[in-house]
C-alpha positions as CSV (number, residue, x, y, z in Angstrom):
1,M,15.7,-21.1,21.5
2,R,16.2,-18.2,23.9
3,G,17.5,-15.7,21.2
4,L,14.7,-16.6,18.8
5,L,11.9,-16.5,21.4
6,D,13.0,-13.2,23.0
7,N,12.3,-11.4,19.7
8,I,10.1,-14.0,18.0
9,T,8.1,-11.4,16.0
10,W,11.1,-10.0,14.3
11,H,12.6,-13.5,13.5
12,T,9.2,-14.5,12.1
13,L,8.6,-11.4,10.0
14,S,12.2,-11.3,8.7
15,G,12.4,-15.1,8.2
16,P,9.7,-17.6,7.4
17,H,6.9,-15.0,7.1
18,T,8.8,-12.4,5.0
19,R,6.4,-13.0,2.2
20,F,3.5,-12.0,4.4
21,S,5.1,-8.8,5.6
22,T,6.4,-5.4,4.5
23,G,9.3,-3.3,5.8
24,D,13.1,-3.3,5.7
25,A,16.1,-4.6,7.6
26,R,15.2,-2.6,10.7
27,A,11.5,-3.0,11.1
28,R,8.7,-5.0,9.6
29,R,4.9,-5.4,9.9
30,Y,2.5,-8.1,8.8
31,A,1.0,-6.9,5.5
32,R,-2.6,-5.6,5.6
33,G,-5.1,-8.3,5.9
34,F,-2.9,-10.3,8.3
35,S,-2.6,-9.9,12.1
36,P,-1.6,-6.2,12.9
37,I,1.8,-6.9,14.6
38,L,5.1,-5.0,14.3
39,G,8.6,-6.5,14.7
40,F,11.9,-4.7,15.2
41,A,15.5,-5.9,14.6
42,D,16.4,-4.1,17.8
43,P,13.4,-3.9,20.1
44,L,15.2,-1.8,22.7
45,H,15.7,0.9,20.0
46,P,12.8,0.3,17.6
47,A,13.1,1.9,14.2
48,F,9.6,3.4,13.9
49,D,10.8,5.7,11.1
50,A,11.4,2.7,8.9
51,L,7.7,1.8,9.2
52,A,6.3,5.1,8.2
53,P,5.9,4.3,4.4
54,Y,4.1,1.0,5.3
55,C,1.5,2.3,7.9
56,E,-1.5,4.5,7.5
57,S,-2.9,7.0,10.0
58,G,-5.4,5.2,12.3
59,E,-3.9,1.8,12.0
60,Q,-3.3,0.0,15.3
61,F,-0.5,-2.5,15.9
62,Y,0.6,-4.9,18.7
63,T,4.3,-4.7,19.8
64,D,6.1,-7.1,22.1
65,G,8.9,-6.3,24.5
66,W,9.2,-2.6,23.8
67,K,9.1,-0.2,26.7
68,G,10.5,3.1,25.4
69,D,9.1,6.5,24.8
70,I,6.3,6.8,22.3
71,P,7.8,8.2,19.1
72,A,6.4,11.2,17.2
73,G,3.6,10.2,14.8
74,W,2.3,7.5,17.1
75,K,0.1,7.2,20.3
76,L,-0.3,4.6,22.9
77,A,-3.7,2.9,22.9
78,V,-3.1,0.0,25.4
79,E,-0.2,-1.2,27.6
80,S,-0.2,-4.5,29.5
81,T,2.0,-7.6,30.0
82,M,1.9,-11.1,28.7
83,F,3.7,-14.4,29.3
84,K,5.5,-16.5,26.7
85,M,4.9,-20.2,27.5
86,V,6.8,-23.1,26.0
87,W,5.7,-26.7,25.7
88,E,7.4,-29.0,28.2
89,G,5.0,-31.9,28.2
90,E,4.9,-35.3,26.4
91,R,3.6,-35.8,22.9
92,P,-0.2,-36.2,23.1
93,A,-0.9,-39.9,22.5
94,R,-3.8,-39.4,20.2
95,D,-5.6,-36.8,18.1
96,E,-8.0,-35.2,20.7
97,A,-10.1,-33.5,18.1
98,P,-10.5,-35.9,15.1
99,E,-13.8,-34.1,14.1
100,A,-12.1,-30.7,13.7
101,V,-12.2,-29.2,10.2
102,A,-9.1,-27.6,8.6
103,L,-10.0,-23.9,8.1
104,R,-9.7,-22.5,4.5
105,A,-10.2,-19.1,2.9
106,G,-13.9,-19.7,2.8
107,H,-14.0,-20.0,6.6
108,A,-12.1,-16.7,7.2
109,P,-15.2,-14.5,7.7
110,Q,-16.5,-16.9,10.4
111,A,-13.1,-17.0,12.0
112,V,-12.8,-13.2,12.1
113,E,-16.3,-13.0,13.6
114,L,-15.5,-15.5,16.3
115,A,-12.2,-13.7,17.1
116,A,-14.0,-10.4,17.3
117,L,-16.5,-11.9,19.8
118,T,-13.9,-13.6,22.0
119,H,-10.7,-11.5,21.6
120,P,-8.0,-14.2,21.5
121,G,-5.5,-11.6,20.3
122,P,-4.7,-9.8,17.0
123,F,-6.6,-11.5,14.2
124,A,-7.6,-10.5,10.7
125,L,-9.1,-12.0,7.5
126,R,-5.9,-13.6,6.2
127,T,-4.5,-14.7,9.6
128,I,-5.5,-18.4,8.9
129,E,-3.0,-18.4,6.0
130,L,-0.1,-18.2,8.5
131,G,-0.3,-21.8,9.5
132,D,-2.7,-24.7,10.2
133,Y,-6.0,-23.7,11.6
134,F,-8.7,-26.1,12.8
135,G,-12.3,-25.4,13.8
136,I,-15.1,-27.2,15.5
137,F,-18.5,-26.6,13.9
138,E,-22.1,-27.0,15.1
139,G,-23.8,-27.6,11.8
140,S,-22.4,-24.8,9.6
141,R,-21.5,-22.6,12.5
142,L,-17.9,-22.2,13.7
143,V,-17.9,-22.5,17.5
144,A,-14.2,-23.0,18.4
145,M,-10.9,-22.7,16.7
146,A,-7.1,-22.8,17.2
147,G,-4.2,-22.4,14.9
148,E,-0.6,-21.4,14.2
149,R,0.9,-18.0,13.7
150,M,4.5,-17.1,14.3
151,T,7.4,-19.4,13.6
152,A,11.2,-19.3,13.6
153,G,13.8,-22.1,13.9
154,N,11.9,-25.0,15.4
155,L,9.5,-22.8,17.3
156,R,5.8,-22.8,16.3
157,E,3.2,-20.6,18.0
158,I,-0.3,-21.8,18.9
159,S,-2.6,-18.8,18.5
160,G,-6.2,-17.8,17.8
161,V,-7.5,-20.1,20.5
162,C,-11.1,-19.2,21.2
163,T,-14.6,-20.7,21.8
164,H,-18.0,-19.1,21.3
165,P,-19.4,-18.1,24.8
166,D,-22.4,-20.5,24.2
167,H,-20.0,-23.4,23.8
168,Q,-17.5,-22.9,26.5
169,G,-16.8,-25.4,29.2
170,R,-16.8,-28.4,26.8
171,G,-13.1,-28.6,26.3
172,H,-13.1,-27.6,22.7
173,A,-10.1,-25.2,23.0
174,R,-8.0,-27.7,24.9
175,R,-8.7,-30.5,22.4
176,L,-7.8,-28.3,19.5
177,M,-4.6,-27.2,21.1
178,L,-3.6,-30.8,21.8
179,K,-4.3,-31.7,18.2
180,L,-1.9,-28.9,17.1
181,I,0.7,-29.8,19.6
182,R,0.7,-33.4,18.5
183,R,1.2,-32.3,14.9
184,Q,3.9,-29.9,15.8
185,V,5.9,-32.3,17.9
186,D,5.7,-34.9,15.1
187,R,7.3,-32.3,12.8
188,G,10.1,-31.7,15.3
189,E,8.8,-28.4,16.4
190,T,8.5,-26.8,19.9
191,P,5.0,-25.4,20.5
192,F,4.8,-22.0,22.3
193,L,2.1,-19.5,23.0
194,H,1.4,-16.0,24.3
195,V,-1.2,-15.4,27.1
196,M,-2.1,-12.2,28.9
197,S,-0.7,-12.0,32.4
198,A,-4.1,-11.1,33.8
199,N,-5.7,-14.2,32.3
200,E,-4.9,-16.5,35.2
201,V,-7.5,-19.1,34.2
202,A,-5.9,-19.6,30.8
203,R,-2.4,-19.6,32.3
204,G,-3.5,-22.3,34.8
205,L,-5.0,-24.4,32.0
206,Y,-1.8,-24.1,29.9
207,R,0.4,-25.1,32.8
208,R,-1.7,-28.2,33.5
209,M,-1.5,-29.1,29.8
210,G,2.3,-29.1,29.9
211,F,3.4,-25.5,29.1
212,G,6.0,-23.8,31.2
213,E,6.3,-20.0,31.6
214,Y,9.3,-18.7,29.8
215,R,9.1,-15.0,30.6
216,E,6.8,-12.0,31.0
217,S,7.1,-9.1,28.7
218,V,5.4,-5.8,27.9
219,V,2.8,-5.8,25.2
220,R,1.5,-2.5,23.7
221,V,-1.0,-1.5,21.2
222,I,0.0,1.7,19.4
223,E,-1.7,3.7,16.7
224,R,-0.2,5.6,13.8
225,I,-1.4,9.2,13.8
226,G,1.0,10.9,11.4
């Protein structure tokens, strides 16, 4: 698990999600319309030149674990740190969110709107195609969601976890996550997630749920300018 999780973006983009990505044997990105994330075969010496044909000026991307100098043709927009956390708990005994609706293409605009409001991480119109996504609705309005993004080996990421501010404090996100965890464990997968280091409230919740902190890494948002 350690080798895969240390460079999970690359192992995802060059493996199970190759069909959703563009690039070559040194560097890949999710294709336009999916989450704006880059992966490198060697994150200590990232091959930004390999991405030039696949990126347009003004596009911004997330990178994980890369701390080197900013290459020519790019600029740094944001730098922070995040934790990778891995599920260490027991299999949830029951479906905690039986009312949740599986999100399909027709739900994508609402999912993007909710993500833009709550900032759960990089999200785009086609992100819900990367795995199972479930949402809780109030009438026809999506008020909470959670889903799956990166995957390699038996690792499966829980991502896009967010709740509309008007509906927070009701346990929606936790119940949706437990629904996903139960499904993943039943498939023989190990759930993991990313959480910003500064988000101590979320980290505390995830620890209480059964996640353990694997490691902290640098996360950067960089913009193509050349």
